[in-house]
Every structure is written in structure tokens, then in C-alpha cells.
OpenMM code with the backbone's topology and positions (N, CA, C; nanometers):
from openmm import Vec3, app, unit

residues = "ALA ILE LEU ILE LYS PRO SER ALA ILE GLU LYS ILE GLU LYS ASN GLU VAL GLY SER SER ILE GLY VAL LYS THR THR ASP ASP LEU LEU ILE SER ARG TYR ILE LEU LEU HIS ILE TYR GLU GLU PHE ASN ILE VAL VAL ALA PHE GLU GLY PRO TRP ASN GLY ALA GLY ALA HIS THR ASN PHE SER ILE LYS ALA MET PRO ASP GLY ASP MET LYS PRO ILE GLU ARG SER ILE ARG LYS LEU SER LYS HIS ARG ASP HIS HIS LYS LYS SER LEU".split()
positions = [
    Vec3(1.9552, -4.2855, -0.1112),
    Vec3(1.9153, -4.1764, -0.0222),
    Vec3(2.0156, -4.0625, -0.0344),
    Vec3(1.9690, -3.9439, -0.0122),
    Vec3(2.0537, -3.8250, -0.0123),
    Vec3(2.0830, -3.7910, 0.1324),
    Vec3(2.2089, -3.7631, 0.1633),
    Vec3(2.2476, -3.7268, 0.2994),
    Vec3(2.2696, -3.5764, 0.3065),
    Vec3(2.2069, -3.5121, 0.4027),
    Vec3(2.2210, -3.3677, 0.4199),
    Vec3(2.2856, -3.3412, 0.5546),
    Vec3(2.3989, -3.2721, 0.5534),
    Vec3(2.4664, -3.2339, 0.6776),
    Vec3(2.3961, -3.1115, 0.7356),
    Vec3(2.4003, -3.0945, 0.8694),
    Vec3(2.3329, -2.9813, 0.9333),
    Vec3(2.3737, -2.8461, 0.8762),
    Vec3(2.4998, -2.8300, 0.8411),
    Vec3(2.5458, -2.7011, 0.7900),
    Vec3(2.4865, -2.6687, 0.6537),
    Vec3(2.4335, -2.7682, 0.5843),
    Vec3(2.3769, -2.7453, 0.4516),
    Vec3(2.2261, -2.7304, 0.4541),
    Vec3(2.1626, -2.7614, 0.5659),
    Vec3(2.0166, -2.7587, 0.5708),
    Vec3(1.9622, -2.6207, 0.5379),
    Vec3(2.0248, -2.5165, 0.5916),
    Vec3(1.9734, -2.3816, 0.5683),
    Vec3(1.9761, -2.3470, 0.4204),
    Vec3(2.0719, -2.4003, 0.3472),
    Vec3(2.0800, -2.3722, 0.2044),
    Vec3(1.9655, -2.4388, 0.1290),
    Vec3(1.9166, -2.5495, 0.1814),
    Vec3(1.8116, -2.6247, 0.1139),
    Vec3(1.6732, -2.5811, 0.1613),
    Vec3(1.6557, -2.5763, 0.2895),
    Vec3(1.5244, -2.5443, 0.3467),
    Vec3(1.5464, -2.4684, 0.4752),
    Vec3(1.5162, -2.3404, 0.4755),
    Vec3(1.5340, -2.2621, 0.5971),
    Vec3(1.4335, -2.3090, 0.7009),
    Vec3(1.4816, -2.3533, 0.8124),
    Vec3(1.3955, -2.4014, 0.9195),
    Vec3(1.3872, -2.2926, 1.0254),
    Vec3(1.2923, -2.2029, 1.0094),
    Vec3(1.2793, -2.0914, 1.1018),
    Vec3(1.1584, -2.1116, 1.1912),
    Vec3(1.1723, -2.0687, 1.3142),
    Vec3(1.0638, -2.0760, 1.4111),
    Vec3(1.0150, -1.9341, 1.4338),
    Vec3(0.8847, -1.9144, 1.4326),
    Vec3(0.8280, -1.7802, 1.4469),
    Vec3(0.8377, -1.7254, 1.5873),
    Vec3(0.7549, -1.6288, 1.6175),
    Vec3(0.7580, -1.5611, 1.7470),
    Vec3(0.7284, -1.6595, 1.8592),
    Vec3(0.8224, -1.6758, 1.9476),
    Vec3(0.8085, -1.7639, 2.0627),
    Vec3(0.8790, -1.7010, 2.1813),
    Vec3(0.8420, -1.7454, 2.3000),
    Vec3(0.9044, -1.6935, 2.4213),
    Vec3(0.9609, -1.8099, 2.5009),
    Vec3(1.0862, -1.7956, 2.5438),
    Vec3(1.1474, -1.8911, 2.6356),
    Vec3(1.1548, -2.0319, 2.5826),
    Vec3(1.1155, -2.1275, 2.6669),
    Vec3(1.1273, -2.2697, 2.6358),
    Vec3(1.0395, -2.3084, 2.5168),
    Vec3(0.9328, -2.2334, 2.4920),
    Vec3(0.8455, -2.2639, 2.3785),
    Vec3(0.9233, -2.2594, 2.2469),
    Vec3(1.0256, -2.1759, 2.2390),
    Vec3(1.1084, -2.1695, 2.1187),
    Vec3(1.1725, -2.3049, 2.0912),
    Vec3(1.2249, -2.3686, 2.1959),
    Vec3(1.2861, -2.5003, 2.1804),
    Vec3(1.1823, -2.6027, 2.1381),
    Vec3(1.0649, -2.5981, 2.2003),
    Vec3(0.9570, -2.6895, 2.1621),
    Vec3(0.9215, -2.6719, 2.0148),
    Vec3(0.9083, -2.5463, 1.9719),
    Vec3(0.8739, -2.5182, 1.8326),
    Vec3(0.9814, -2.5700, 1.7375),
    Vec3(1.1075, -2.5539, 1.7758),
    Vec3(1.2175, -2.6024, 1.6923),
    Vec3(1.2140, -2.7546, 1.6803),
    Vec3(1.1917, -2.8234, 1.7925),
    Vec3(1.1867, -2.9700, 1.7895),
    Vec3(1.0708, -3.0203, 1.7044),
    Vec3(0.9548, -2.9584, 1.7186),
    Vec3(0.8384, -2.9997, 1.6392),
    Vec3(0.8628, -2.9714, 1.4914),
    Vec3(0.9217, -2.8553, 1.4608),
    Vec3(0.9477, -2.8235, 1.3197),
    Vec3(1.0490, -2.9213, 1.2597),
    Vec3(1.1493, -2.9625, 1.3381),
    Vec3(1.2453, -3.0625, 1.2892),
    Vec3(1.1763, -3.1962, 1.2648),
    Vec3(1.0865, -3.2326, 1.3557),
    Vec3(1.0120, -3.3577, 1.3415),
    Vec3(0.9330, -3.3570, 1.2104),
    Vec3(0.8626, -3.2475, 1.1854),
    Vec3(0.7839, -3.2356, 1.0620),
    Vec3(0.8764, -3.2378, 0.9406),
    Vec3(0.9864, -3.1626, 0.9485),
    Vec3(1.0833, -3.1570, 0.8392),
    Vec3(1.1373, -3.2964, 0.8067),
    Vec3(1.1728, -3.3722, 0.9107),
    Vec3(1.2260, -3.5070, 0.8893),
    Vec3(1.1250, -3.5966, 0.8187),
    Vec3(0.9987, -3.5854, 0.8566),
    Vec3(0.8968, -3.6698, 0.7947),
    Vec3(0.8691, -3.6289, 0.6505),
    Vec3(0.8781, -3.5002, 0.6220),
    Vec3(0.8628, -3.4556, 0.4828),
    Vec3(0.9788, -3.5079, 0.3991),
    Vec3(1.1010, -3.4932, 0.4496),
    Vec3(1.2181, -3.5426, 0.3768),
    Vec3(1.2122, -3.6936, 0.3582),
    Vec3(1.1594, -3.7635, 0.4582),
    Vec3(1.1480, -3.9092, 0.4500),
    Vec3(1.0627, -3.9503, 0.3298),
    Vec3(0.9596, -3.8724, 0.3006),
    Vec3(0.8727, -3.9006, 0.1856),
    Vec3(0.9503, -3.8990, 0.0540),
    Vec3(1.0583, -3.8209, 0.0499),
    Vec3(1.1384, -3.8079, -0.0719),
    Vec3(1.2703, -3.8842, -0.0626),
    Vec3(1.2796, -3.9748, 0.0353),
    Vec3(1.3975, -4.0588, 0.0558),
    Vec3(1.5240, -3.9754, 0.0794),
    Vec3(1.5103, -3.8692, 0.1569),
    Vec3(1.6234, -3.7847, 0.1942),
    Vec3(1.6517, -3.8079, 0.3418),
    Vec3(1.7782, -3.8321, 0.3755),
    Vec3(1.8186, -3.8564, 0.5138),
    Vec3(1.8897, -3.7328, 0.5666),
    Vec3(1.8488, -3.6865, 0.6829),
    Vec3(1.9126, -3.5710, 0.7462),
    Vec3(1.9967, -3.6219, 0.8622),
    Vec3(2.1233, -3.5807, 0.8683),
    Vec3(2.2127, -3.6188, 0.9774),
    Vec3(2.2368, -3.4972, 1.0656),
    Vec3(2.2103, -3.5096, 1.1943),
    Vec3(2.2298, -3.3978, 1.2870),
    Vec3(2.3635, -3.4053, 1.3608),
    Vec3(2.4458, -3.5064, 1.3294),
    Vec3(2.5762, -3.5154, 1.3932),
    Vec3(2.6654, -3.4033, 1.3411),
    Vec3(2.7613, -3.3611, 1.4231),
    Vec3(2.8549, -3.2562, 1.3847),
    Vec3(2.9595, -3.3068, 1.2879),
    Vec3(3.0631, -3.2331, 1.2608),
    Vec3(3.0883, -3.1046, 1.3254),
    Vec3(3.0033, -2.9931, 1.2637),
    Vec3(2.9534, -2.9071, 1.3503),
    Vec3(2.8731, -2.7939, 1.3062),
    Vec3(2.9647, -2.6824, 1.2586),
    Vec3(2.9125, -2.5978, 1.1740),
    Vec3(2.9938, -2.4888, 1.1213),
    Vec3(2.9866, -2.3631, 1.2081),
    Vec3(2.9158, -2.3687, 1.3188),
    Vec3(2.9086, -2.2540, 1.4096),
    Vec3(2.7955, -2.1581, 1.3793),
    Vec3(2.7197, -2.1818, 1.2737),
    Vec3(2.6134, -2.0892, 1.2360),
    Vec3(2.4757, -2.1369, 1.2823),
    Vec3(2.4686, -2.2497, 1.3522),
    Vec3(2.3397, -2.3056, 1.3900),
    Vec3(2.2756, -2.2359, 1.5081),
    Vec3(2.1439, -2.2356, 1.5100),
    Vec3(2.0626, -2.1852, 1.6212),
    Vec3(2.0916, -2.0404, 1.6566),
    Vec3(2.1213, -1.9593, 1.5569),
    Vec3(2.1350, -1.8171, 1.5863),
    Vec3(1.9959, -1.7576, 1.6054),
    Vec3(1.9888, -1.6435, 1.6677),
    Vec3(1.8608, -1.5829, 1.7011),
    Vec3(1.8486, -1.4465, 1.6358),
    Vec3(1.7385, -1.4245, 1.5698),
    Vec3(1.7054, -1.2931, 1.5159),
    Vec3(1.5868, -1.2405, 1.5948),
    Vec3(1.5805, -1.1110, 1.6136),
    Vec3(1.4634, -1.0543, 1.6785),
    Vec3(1.4303, -0.9226, 1.6113),
    Vec3(1.3071, -0.8785, 1.6299),
    Vec3(1.2673, -0.7487, 1.5767),
    Vec3(1.1596, -0.6897, 1.6662),
    Vec3(1.1448, -0.5591, 1.6534),
    Vec3(1.0364, -0.4889, 1.7214),
    Vec3(0.9528, -0.4211, 1.6135),
    Vec3(0.8352, -0.3755, 1.6477),
    Vec3(0.7445, -0.3186, 1.5478),
    Vec3(0.8074, -0.2057, 1.4670),
    Vec3(0.8949, -0.1264, 1.5279),
    Vec3(0.9535, -0.0110, 1.4586),
    Vec3(1.0615, -0.0502, 1.3582),
    Vec3(1.1151, -0.1702, 1.3656),
    Vec3(1.2289, -0.2074, 1.2806),
    Vec3(1.1966, -0.2245, 1.1323),
    Vec3(1.0833, -0.2802, 1.0929),
    Vec3(1.0607, -0.3031, 0.9499),
    Vec3(1.0570, -0.1765, 0.8642),
    Vec3(1.0455, -0.0601, 0.9238),
    Vec3(1.0363, 0.0634, 0.8463),
    Vec3(1.1689, 0.1052, 0.7841),
    Vec3(1.2788, 0.0382, 0.8174),
    Vec3(1.4081, 0.0711, 0.7607),
    Vec3(1.4830, 0.1798, 0.8345),
    Vec3(1.4278, 0.2289, 0.9436),
    Vec3(1.4941, 0.3326, 1.0229),
    Vec3(1.5934, 0.2658, 1.1173),
    Vec3(1.7175, 0.3108, 1.1166),
    Vec3(1.8222, 0.2516, 1.2008),
    Vec3(1.8117, 0.2940, 1.3471),
    Vec3(1.7434, 0.4028, 1.3772),
    Vec3(1.7383, 0.4531, 1.5154),
    Vec3(1.6811, 0.3510, 1.6134),
    Vec3(1.5688, 0.2852, 1.5832),
    Vec3(1.5183, 0.1839, 1.6780),
    Vec3(1.6158, 0.0675, 1.6975),
    Vec3(1.6868, 0.0310, 1.5921),
    Vec3(1.7845, -0.0777, 1.6016),
    Vec3(1.9001, -0.0360, 1.6913),
    Vec3(1.9525, 0.0843, 1.6693),
    Vec3(2.0634, 0.1342, 1.7510),
    Vec3(2.0218, 0.1493, 1.8972),
    Vec3(1.8989, 0.1936, 1.9209),
    Vec3(1.8467, 0.2063, 2.0573),
    Vec3(1.8398, 0.0686, 2.1239),
    Vec3(1.7932, -0.0309, 2.0502),
    Vec3(1.7856, -0.1673, 2.1035),
    Vec3(1.9241, -0.2212, 2.1362),
    Vec3(2.0206, -0.1946, 2.0497),
    Vec3(2.1580, -0.2404, 2.0744),
    Vec3(2.2129, -0.1785, 2.2019),
    Vec3(2.1909, -0.0490, 2.2202),
    Vec3(2.2391, 0.0174, 2.3425),
    Vec3(2.1763, -0.0449, 2.4667),
    Vec3(2.0457, -0.0696, 2.4623),
    Vec3(1.9766, -0.1284, 2.5779),
    Vec3(2.0265, -0.2701, 2.6059),
    Vec3(2.0409, -0.3501, 2.5014),
    Vec3(2.0884, -0.4873, 2.5196),
    Vec3(2.2314, -0.4913, 2.5713),
    Vec3(2.3154, -0.4005, 2.5247),
    Vec3(2.4565, -0.4025, 2.5648),
    Vec3(2.4754, -0.3727, 2.7131),
    Vec3(2.3801, -0.3041, 2.7749),
    Vec3(2.3895, -0.2746, 2.9186),
    Vec3(2.3767, -0.4010, 3.0028),
    Vec3(2.3178, -0.5038, 2.9473),
    Vec3(2.2928, -0.6284, 3.0212),
    Vec3(2.3690, -0.7461, 2.9607),
    Vec3(2.4742, -0.7164, 2.8883),
    Vec3(2.5516, -0.8177, 2.8165),
    Vec3(2.6004, -0.9301, 2.9079),
    Vec3(2.6557, -0.8960, 3.0253),
    Vec3(2.7083, -0.9997, 3.1153),
    Vec3(2.5977, -1.0926, 3.1644),
    Vec3(2.4831, -1.0372, 3.1959),
    Vec3(2.3690, -1.1178, 3.2397),
    Vec3(2.3267, -1.2143, 3.1282),
    Vec3(2.3214, -1.1659, 3.0052),
    Vec3(2.2800, -1.2495, 2.8926),
    Vec3(2.3820, -1.3604, 2.8665),
    Vec3(2.5106, -1.3297, 2.8788),
    Vec3(2.6141, -1.4310, 2.8549),
    Vec3(2.6070, -1.5427, 2.9586),
    Vec3(2.5685, -1.5109, 3.0825),
    Vec3(2.5577, -1.6135, 3.1874),
    Vec3(2.4498, -1.7157, 3.1543),
    Vec3(2.3487, -1.6743, 3.0794),
    Vec3(2.2391, -1.7657, 3.0483),
    Vec3(2.2725, -1.8608, 2.9340),
    Vec3(2.3876, -1.8426, 2.8705),
    Vec3(2.4255, -1.9304, 2.7586),
    Vec3(2.4814, -2.0616, 2.8072),
] * unit.nanometer
topology = app.Topology()
chain = topology.addChain("A")
for resn in residues:
    res = topology.addResidue(resn, chain)
    for name in ("N", "CA", "C"):
        topology.addAtom(name, app.Element.getBySymbol(name[0]), res)
């Protein structure tokens, strides 16, 4: 069997979850991991979720409709808006 550490999974198979809101994101991640594990099982690959993690896991990317055009203004506007509520967002972590 091949053993894959969590920090190496992204290099092998990016496990991304699409557009989700709130707790549904966690549900989607768990289901995608379940499917991923069963696919790997077919090829006799073992995935270990024990740490130590490299600190890059479960990061979040987001976008708005205006972002794909390559214009930095919508991104900078979003950063300014998000930064006003930084303390509130940190409390939820």
C-alpha cells in the first residue's frame, strides 16, 4: 500500500469543494473525503489524516462575479470591506 500524508494530498489530488454556505461546506468536504478514500482504496492507496499538518490545510478561497475579469479593483474593494470586520471574523475561528 502507498501511504499519503495530509500535506501531500493536494500535490496528488486537489480536493476542492465548490460553492457552499456555512455548515454545508463541512458536509461537502466530509462527503468528498469519503468518496476520495473509496477511490484510493480501489488502487490500494492508504490516506492518513493524522498530523502533524503543515499549516496549509482547509484554507478558503472566495470570488465574486467581477473577479474573473482580471480587474484588481473589485478584489481591493472586497479586501477593504472584509478588513472592517476582521475582529468579528477572527472570533468565529
